[in-house]
C-alpha positions in Angstrom: 92.2 317.1 -82.4 94.9 319.6 -81.4 98.5 319.5 -82.5 99.6 318.6 -78.9 97.3 315.6 -78.8 98.5 314.4 -82.2 102.1 314.8 -81.0 101.3 312.8 -77.9 99.7 310.0 -79.9 102.4 309.8 -82.5 104.9 306.9 -82.3 108.3 308.2 -81.1 111.1 307.8 -83.5 113.9 305.5 -82.5 117.4 306.9 -82.5 120.3 305.0 -84.0 121.3 303.4 -80.7 117.8 302.0 -80.2 117.8 300.6 -83.7 121.2 299.0 -83.4 120.9 298.0 -79.8 123.2 299.0 -76.9 124.5 295.4 -76.6 125.6 295.4 -80.3 127.4 298.7 -79.9 129.2 297.6 -76.7 130.2 294.2 -78.2 131.3 295.8 -81.5 133.4 298.3 -79.7 135.0 295.6 -77.6 135.8 293.5 -80.6 137.3 296.5 -82.5 139.6 297.3 -79.5 140.5 293.6 -78.8 143.7 293.7 -80.8 145.1 296.4 -78.4 145.3 293.9 -75.5 145.5 290.5 -77.3 148.6 288.6 -78.5 149.0 287.4 -82.0 148.0 283.9 -80.9 144.7 285.0 -79.4 144.0 287.2 -82.4 144.3 284.4 -85.0 144.2 281.0 -83.3 141.3 281.9 -81.0 139.4 284.9 -82.2 139.9 284.6 -85.9 139.4 280.8 -86.0 136.3 281.2 -83.8 134.8 283.8 -86.2 135.5 281.5 -89.2 133.6 278.6 -87.6 131.0 281.1 -86.3 130.2 282.1 -89.8 130.2 278.5 -91.0 127.9 277.5 -88.1 125.8 280.6 -88.9 125.0 279.1 -92.3 123.7 276.0 -90.5 121.7 278.2 -88.1 120.0 280.0 -91.0 118.9 276.6 -92.4 117.9 274.9 -89.1 116.8 277.9 -87.0 114.7 279.7 -89.6 114.0 276.9 -92.1 113.9 273.8 -89.9 116.4 272.1 -92.2 119.3 270.3 -90.4 122.4 269.9 -92.5 125.8 268.1 -92.1 127.0 269.3 -95.4 128.1 272.9 -94.5 131.7 272.0 -94.3 131.4 270.3 -97.7 130.1 273.6 -99.1 132.9 275.5 -97.4 135.4 272.9 -98.8 134.2 273.5 -102.3 135.1 277.2 -101.9 138.4 276.3 -100.3 139.3 274.0 -103.2 138.2 276.6 -105.7 140.7 279.1 -104.1 143.5 276.5 -104.4 142.7 275.5 -107.9 141.9 278.9 -109.5 144.6 280.7 -107.5 148.1 279.6 -106.7 149.5 276.7 -104.8 152.8 274.8 -104.5 151.5 271.3 -105.1 152.4 271.3 -108.9 148.8 270.3 -109.6 146.5 272.8 -111.4 146.7 276.3 -109.9 145.7 278.7 -112.6 147.1 281.7 -110.8 144.1 284.0 -111.1 144.0 287.1 -109.0 142.3 286.9 -105.7 139.6 289.4 -106.6 138.4 287.0 -109.3 139.0 283.8 -107.4 137.0 284.8 -104.3 133.7 285.6 -106.1 134.1 282.4 -108.2 134.7 280.4 -105.0 131.8 281.8 -103.2 129.5 281.4 -106.2 130.6 277.8 -106.6 129.8 277.2 -102.9 126.4 278.9 -103.2 125.4 276.9 -106.3 126.6 273.6 -104.8 124.6 274.4 -101.6 121.5 275.1 -103.7 121.9 271.7 -105.4 122.3 269.9 -102.1 119.2 271.8 -100.9 117.2 270.9 -104.0 118.0 267.2 -103.4 117.3 267.2 -99.6 114.3 269.6 -99.2 111.9 266.9 -100.4 112.5 265.2 -97.0 112.2 266.3 -93.4 113.9 265.8 -90.1 116.3 262.9 -89.7 116.0 262.1 -93.4 117.3 265.5 -94.4 120.2 265.0 -92.0 121.0 261.6 -93.4 121.0 262.8 -97.0 123.4 265.7 -96.2 125.6 263.3 -94.2 125.7 261.0 -97.2 126.7 263.9 -99.5 129.4 265.0 -97.1 130.8 261.5 -96.8 130.7 260.9 -100.5 132.5 264.2 -101.2 135.1 263.4 -98.6 136.0 260.1 -100.1 135.8 261.4 -103.7 138.3 264.2 -102.8 140.6 261.7 -101.1 140.6 259.3 -104.1 140.7 261.9 -106.9 144.1 263.2 -107.9 143.3 265.0 -111.2 141.2 267.7 -109.5 141.6 267.4 -105.7 145.1 266.0 -105.6 144.0 263.1 -103.5 145.0 262.7 -99.8 147.6 265.4 -99.9 145.3 268.2 -101.2 146.8 271.6 -101.9 149.3 273.6 -99.9 151.1 276.9 -100.2 147.9 278.9 -100.5 148.5 282.5 -99.3 146.1 285.2 -98.3 146.2 288.2 -100.7 148.4 291.2 -100.3 146.8 294.5 -101.3 146.8 298.1 -100.1 150.3 297.3 -98.9 148.9 294.9 -96.3 149.5 291.2 -95.9 146.0 290.0 -94.9 147.3 286.9 -93.2 149.2 288.9 -90.7 147.6 288.6 -87.2 145.9 292.0 -86.9 144.8 292.4 -90.6 143.5 288.8 -90.6 141.6 289.4 -87.4 139.9 292.5 -88.7 139.1 290.7 -92.0 137.4 287.9 -90.1 135.7 290.4 -87.8 134.4 292.4 -90.8 133.0 289.4 -92.6 131.5 288.0 -89.4 129.8 291.2 -88.6 128.4 291.5 -92.2 127.2 287.9 -92.1 125.6 288.4 -88.7 123.9 291.6 -89.7 122.7 290.1 -93.0 121.1 287.1 -91.3 119.6 289.2 -88.6 118.1 291.7 -91.2 117.0 288.8 -93.4 115.2 287.1 -90.6 113.0 290.2 -90.3 112.5 290.6 -94.0 109.5 289.3 -96.0 111.5 286.3 -97.2 112.7 285.6 -93.6 109.2 285.7 -92.2 107.9 283.5 -95.0 110.7 280.9 -94.4 109.9 280.8 -90.7 106.2 280.3 -91.5 107.1 277.5 -93.9 109.2 276.0 -91.1 106.2 276.1 -88.7 103.4 275.0 -91.2 104.6 274.2 -94.7 101.2 272.7 -95.7 99.3 275.9 -94.8 101.9 278.1 -96.6 101.6 275.9 -99.7 97.8 276.2 -99.5 98.2 280.0 -99.4 100.1 279.9 -102.7 103.7 280.0 -101.6 106.3 277.9 -103.5 107.7 276.1 -100.4 110.4 274.2 -102.3 111.7 277.4 -104.0 111.9 279.2 -100.7 113.8 276.4 -99.1 116.3 276.0 -102.0 116.9 279.8 -101.9 117.6 279.5 -98.2 120.2 276.9 -99.0 121.7 279.2 -101.6 122.0 282.0 -99.1 123.5 279.6 -96.5 126.0 278.5 -99.2 127.2 282.1 -99.6 128.0 282.2 -95.8 129.7 278.8 -95.9 131.7 279.9 -99.0 133.0 283.0 -97.3 134.0 280.9 -94.3 135.7 278.4 -96.7 137.8 281.2 -98.2 138.9 282.4 -94.8 139.6 278.9 -93.7 141.9 278.1 -96.6 143.7 281.4 -96.0 144.0 280.6 -92.3 145.4 277.1 -92.8 147.4 277.8 -96.0 146.2 274.5 -97.3 143.1 272.3 -98.0 142.8 268.6 -98.0 140.1 265.9 -97.5 140.8 266.2 -93.8 139.4 269.8 -94.0 136.0 268.5 -95.1 135.9 265.3 -93.0 132.7 264.1 -91.3 134.2 264.8 -87.9 134.4 268.5 -88.8 130.8 268.4 -90.1 129.7 267.1 -86.7 131.8 269.7 -84.9 129.8 272.4 -86.8 126.5 270.9 -85.7 127.8 270.8 -82.1 128.9 274.4 -82.3 125.5 275.6 -83.6 123.5 273.6 -81.0 125.7 274.5 -78.0 125.4 278.2 -78.9 121.8 278.1 -79.8 119.8 277.9 -83.0 117.3 280.6 -82.3 119.4 283.7 -82.8 122.4 284.5 -85.2 124.7 285.3 -82.2 124.4 281.7 -81.0 126.8 280.1 -83.5 129.5 282.6 -82.6 129.0 281.9 -78.9 129.2 278.1 -79.5 132.3 278.6 -81.7 134.2 280.4 -79.0 133.3 277.7 -76.4 134.4 274.8 -78.7 137.6 276.5 -80.0 138.7 277.4 -76.4 138.1 273.8 -75.4 140.0 272.5 -78.5 142.9 274.8 -77.7 143.3 274.4 -74.0 141.2 271.5 -72.7 142.9 269.0 -75.0 146.2 269.5 -73.1 144.4 268.8 -69.8 142.4 265.7 -70.7 144.5 264.4 -73.6 143.6 263.9 -77.2 142.1 260.4 -76.6 139.6 261.8 -74.1 138.8 265.1 -75.7 135.9 263.9 -77.8 134.4 262.4 -74.6 134.7 265.8 -72.9 133.0 267.6 -75.9 130.2 265.0 -75.8 129.7 265.5 -72.1 129.6 269.3 -72.4 127.2 268.9 -75.3 124.9 266.6 -73.3 124.9 268.8 -70.2 124.1 272.0 -72.1 121.3 270.4 -74.2 119.9 268.7 -71.0 119.9 271.9 -69.0 118.9 274.2 -72.0 117.7 272.6 -75.3 118.1 276.1 -76.8 121.8 276.1 -76.0 123.8 278.8 -74.1 121.5 281.5 -75.4 118.5 279.7 -74.1 120.1 279.4 -70.7 120.9 283.1 -70.7 117.3 283.8 -71.6 116.2 281.9 -68.6 118.7 283.6 -66.2 118.3 287.1 -67.5 114.8 287.8 -66.0 116.0 286.6 -62.6 119.0 288.9 -62.8 116.7 291.8 -63.7 114.4 291.1 -60.8 117.4 290.9 -58.3 118.7 294.2 -59.7 115.3 295.8 -59.1 115.1 294.5 -55.6 118.6 295.7 -54.8 117.8 299.2 -56.2 117.0 302.2 -54.0 
């Protein structure tokens, strides 16, 4: 075989743009330049807040989309990290507050969230479907009431206030632009990690376990260990979101980890789509925009009704959420573009 033939038969090497994807490059560039045109309100209250809940919903997507394990305890895991920041760091509630530096507090908080998530997973993975959902709901509800009634550790109903984001490199990371870029950086890292992990050996094994756990067990895979480890990884994401959330609000209380918030996270993940890591961020933007602007139009009393109607319409039209709807529209747009071409 000649060198020319061998060269023709060789697989062409992908350049960096093909590996990353043009869509990712365009979206990343737009997000990096967004602060140039956005006000402080849209940087923090819309974009930053959406990315926090996007990462939190991404932890649910990892469990449900790749592992087939629905959870209502993700806000509980995030709340554990948030309370850890308040207790180990500084607060103005005159309860606990050890005053540790942020670079020690944050790893401890995320580790506590990850271990707690693994424990919740270890309890719930022995069930499937609605039973897993009910166990995680019970854990979320019990944690909420325990935090509300416990004053020695959680400071009861009041919780902790006066929690500040760190100041380092001469930057206050709660200022609008730094906080936006902090949220963006962690969101991009979380998204890339989940996307890469889904294509790794562990990710493919987890998806195979989701589809046929009995077969995977017969092949010698430890199904329970893989599921619990997925919960551990999801806990890291939820813990990071919890740290950002407590810095965003400057406080944490039982209301932060309420059951209503747990349901909101599930709604965000389902509206966006559970089949791709970008789905939770899409759902977060939609819900946060509705919470910010639609509530003034329909009123607080009718807002939950509006959210429920939007949820039902999207699920009815596309069970895979907005991403599923886009996947059905995209081929038609491509065909129309070809027909309209020269």
